[in-house]
TILOPA-974520 format. One record per residue: x, y, z of N, C-alpha, C in turn; residue number from 1; residue in three letters. Coordinates in steps of 0.05 Angstrom, whole numbers, padded with zeros to 5 digits, m for minus. Layout:
! TILOPA-974520
{{X Y Z} {X Y Z} {X Y Z} NUM ALA}
...
END
This chain:
! TILOPA-974520
{{00934 m00919 01311} {00941 m00917 01280} {00954 m00886 01278} 1 HIS}
{{00971 m00887 01269} {00988 m00859 01260} {00985 m00856 01222} 2 PHE}
{{00986 m00834 01212} {00980 m00826 01197} {01006 m00830 01169} 3 LEU}
{{00996 m00834 01146} {01021 m00848 01127} {01043 m00819 01131} 4 SER}
{{01065 m00833 01119} {01091 m00814 01119} {01106 m00813 01152} 5 GLY}
{{01095 m00829 01167} {01109 m00827 01188} {01133 m00848 01192} 6 GLY}
{{01126 m00875 01194} {01151 m00895 01200} {01147 m00920 01190} 7 HIS}
{{01168 m00926 01186} {01170 m00951 01162} {01176 m00983 01174} 8 ASN}
{{01175 m00979 01207} {01183 m01010 01223} {01170 m01003 01246} 9 ASP}
{{01170 m01014 01264} {01159 m01017 01296} {01165 m01001 01309} 10 TRP}
{{01141 m00978 01312} {01140 m00955 01331} {01146 m00962 01354} 11 VAL}
{{01166 m00955 01373} {01175 m00958 01395} {01168 m00944 01425} 12 ARG}
{{01163 m00918 01415} {01153 m00903 01431} {01139 m00880 01430} 13 ASP}
{{01117 m00868 01438} {01101 m00846 01439} {01102 m00834 01462} 14 VAL}
{{01105 m00801 01459} {01103 m00789 01483} {01087 m00768 01478} 15 ALA}
{{01067 m00753 01494} {01050 m00732 01491} {01063 m00710 01507} 16 TRP}
{{01063 m00689 01490} {01080 m00664 01504} {01058 m00646 01521} 17 ARG}
{{01077 m00638 01542} {01060 m00623 01560} {01046 m00597 01546} 18 PRO}
{{01022 m00590 01555} {01017 m00563 01536} {01011 m00538 01547} 19 ASN}
{{01014 m00536 01569} {01022 m00515 01589} {00994 m00494 01579} 20 ALA}
{{00971 m00502 01579} {00954 m00483 01570} {00949 m00482 01537} 21 GLY}
{{00967 m00486 01526} {00959 m00480 01495} {00941 m00501 01484} 22 ILE}
{{00924 m00497 01465} {00898 m00513 01457} {00912 m00529 01441} 23 PRO}
{{00933 m00533 01427} {00944 m00546 01411} {00957 m00577 01421} 24 ALA}
{{00954 m00597 01414} {00966 m00626 01424} {00988 m00631 01406} 25 ASN}
{{01013 m00636 01420} {01036 m00651 01407} {01046 m00678 01413} 26 THR}
{{01049 m00695 01399} {01063 m00718 01410} {01086 m00726 01388} 27 ILE}
{{01101 m00743 01402} {01130 m00743 01389} {01132 m00779 01392} 28 ALA}
{{01140 m00792 01367} {01138 m00822 01364} {01166 m00824 01352} 29 SER}
{{01171 m00850 01354} {01200 m00858 01353} {01194 m00891 01338} 30 CYS}
{{01215 m00889 01321} {01210 m00926 01311} {01234 m00935 01305} 31 ALA}
{{01235 m00965 01298} {01261 m00982 01292} {01273 m00970 01268} 32 GLU}
{{01263 m00960 01253} {01275 m00952 01223} {01285 m00931 01230} 33 ASP}
{{01292 m00921 01260} {01316 m00893 01261} {01298 m00867 01259} 34 GLY}
{{01270 m00870 01255} {01256 m00838 01248} {01243 m00830 01275} 35 THR}
{{01244 m00805 01275} {01227 m00789 01299} {01213 m00776 01286} 36 VAL}
{{01178 m00770 01293} {01164 m00755 01284} {01151 m00742 01303} 37 VAL}
{{01148 m00717 01296} {01127 m00691 01308} {01101 m00691 01302} 38 ILE}
{{01078 m00698 01315} {01052 m00697 01304} {01037 m00675 01316} 39 TRP}
{{01021 m00664 01304} {01004 m00641 01317} {00975 m00639 01309} 40 THR}
{{00957 m00628 01327} {00932 m00628 01327} {00923 m00593 01332} 41 GLN}
{{00912 m00581 01316} {00912 m00547 01317} {00896 m00553 01346} 42 ALA}
{{00865 m00567 01347} {00843 m00563 01366} {00838 m00595 01370} 43 TRP}
{{00826 m00592 01395} {00815 m00626 01395} {00791 m00626 01380} 44 VAL}
{{00799 m00652 01370} {00776 m00657 01349} {00787 m00653 01317} 45 GLY}
{{00807 m00645 01316} {00811 m00634 01292} {00834 m00653 01278} 46 GLN}
{{00837 m00656 01255} {00857 m00679 01247} {00877 m00676 01255} 47 PRO}
{{00895 m00697 01258} {00926 m00693 01265} {00942 m00690 01239} 48 TRP}
{{00966 m00682 01240} {00986 m00674 01220} {01017 m00677 01227} 49 SER}
{{01029 m00692 01210} {01060 m00690 01213} {01070 m00663 01210} 50 ARG}
{{01084 m00654 01232} {01099 m00627 01234} {01126 m00633 01225} 51 ARG}
{{01137 m00649 01232} {01169 m00650 01226} {01173 m00692 01229} 52 ASP}
{{01193 m00693 01217} {01201 m00723 01215} {01243 m00716 01214} 53 LYS}
{{01250 m00732 01232} {01281 m00735 01231} {01288 m00768 01227} 54 TRP}
{{01311 m00764 01211} {01322 m00794 01210} {01344 m00797 01222} 55 GLU}
{{01351 m00814 01236} {01369 m00819 01256} {01389 m00847 01240} 56 LEU}
{{01420 m00846 01250} {01432 m00854 01244} {01432 m00890 01259} 57 ASN}
{{01414 m00894 01273} {01412 m00917 01293} {01377 m00919 01305} 58 ALA}
{{01368 m00945 01309} {01337 m00945 01314} {01333 m00925 01343} 59 ALA}
{{01314 m00911 01340} {01299 m00895 01362} {01280 m00912 01380} 60 ALA}
{{01289 m00909 01405} {01283 m00932 01420} {01260 m00918 01442} 61 TRP}
{{01269 m00890 01451} {01245 m00879 01474} {01250 m00850 01462} 62 GLN}
{{01227 m00833 01472} {01219 m00803 01468} {01214 m00794 01495} 63 VAL}
{{01223 m00771 01502} {01212 m00759 01530} {01218 m00728 01526} 64 SER}
{{01193 m00718 01536} {01190 m00686 01537} {01201 m00680 01559} 65 TRP}
{{01218 m00657 01561} {01230 m00634 01584} {01191 m00626 01598} 66 SER}
{{01192 m00625 01627} {01167 m00613 01640} {01152 m00586 01623} 67 ILE}
{{01173 m00570 01613} {01159 m00546 01595} {01152 m00558 01570} 68 THR}
{{01155 m00577 01558} {01147 m00586 01527} {01173 m00575 01510} 69 GLY}
{{01191 m00562 01518} {01209 m00545 01498} {01232 m00558 01492} 70 SER}
{{01233 m00582 01504} {01260 m00597 01492} {01252 m00628 01497} 71 ILE}
{{01260 m00645 01467} {01257 m00669 01468} {01277 m00690 01471} 72 LEU}
{{01275 m00704 01487} {01299 m00723 01486} {01293 m00756 01475} 73 ALA}
{{01307 m00761 01460} {01309 m00784 01439} {01333 m00807 01445} 74 VAL}
{{01328 m00831 01456} {01347 m00848 01459} {01347 m00873 01436} 75 SER}
{{01375 m00879 01432} {01382 m00895 01407} {01393 m00922 01416} 76 THR}
{{01389 m00937 01401} {01401 m00969 01399} {01433 m00962 01399} 77 SER}
{{01443 m00940 01391} {01472 m00938 01397} {01482 m00921 01422} 78 SER}
{{01462 m00927 01441} {01470 m00917 01464} {01473 m00888 01473} 79 ASN}
{{01462 m00876 01452} {01460 m00840 01454} {01432 m00834 01461} 80 GLU}
{{01433 m00808 01473} {01415 m00794 01476} {01412 m00768 01462} 81 VAL}
{{01395 m00758 01447} {01399 m00740 01429} {01370 m00711 01439} 82 LEU}
{{01384 m00690 01444} {01366 m00671 01452} {01358 m00647 01431} 83 LEU}
{{01329 m00650 01430} {01317 m00629 01408} {01309 m00616 01420} 84 TYR}
{{01312 m00578 01409} {01301 m00561 01419} {01281 m00538 01406} 85 LYS}
{{01253 m00532 01409} {01243 m00516 01395} {01250 m00492 01391} 86 GLU}
{{01248 m00479 01373} {01264 m00451 01378} {01236 m00432 01371} 87 THR}
{{01244 m00407 01373} {01215 m00386 01369} {01200 m00383 01342} 88 LEU}
{{01220 m00396 01322} {01204 m00393 01300} {01186 m00424 01288} 89 ASP}
{{01182 m00439 01317} {01173 m00465 01313} {01185 m00485 01298} 90 ASN}
{{01207 m00487 01299} {01226 m00504 01282} {01240 m00523 01301} 91 THR}
{{01254 m00546 01300} {01267 m00556 01315} {01297 m00560 01310} 92 TRP}
{{01316 m00555 01329} {01345 m00565 01325} {01357 m00580 01346} 93 GLU}
{{01375 m00596 01337} {01388 m00609 01351} {01412 m00595 01367} 94 HIS}
{{01406 m00597 01396} {01422 m00579 01412} {01443 m00597 01428} 95 VAL}
{{01447 m00623 01429} {01459 m00641 01450} {01460 m00665 01436} 96 GLU}
{{01483 m00684 01443} {01489 m00710 01441} {01501 m00722 01463} 97 MET}
{{01485 m00740 01471} {01510 m00752 01499} {01508 m00784 01491} 98 MET}
{{01535 m00800 01502} {01537 m00822 01493} {01546 m00830 01521} 99 GLY}
{{01558 m00856 01520} {01566 m00873 01545} {01587 m00859 01557} 100 GLU}
{{01607 m00849 01544} {01628 m00836 01551} {01625 m00804 01567} 101 LEU}
{{01598 m00791 01564} {01596 m00767 01573} {01584 m00763 01597} 102 ASP}
END
């Protein structure tokens, strides 16, 4: 069960971010309503909170982290894969979009 402020339709996928020794936990979730949410937990046993939320132009079907946890790939119902990268100030930026012809 996710906290409020996340998704308004079926959750399609959830992916746990590799933490590479960092004590914080992070997961990404995506939904049929086109939302992608980044959830964080500062320490094990602490409450989860919504860190970021993106609204896409298509249903979000799957999320997958890079092995280092610094890039998140999101596949959509419009046959695109969107890549997001975490910046040094802990924000996320859209860095790439790949479609059927790429």
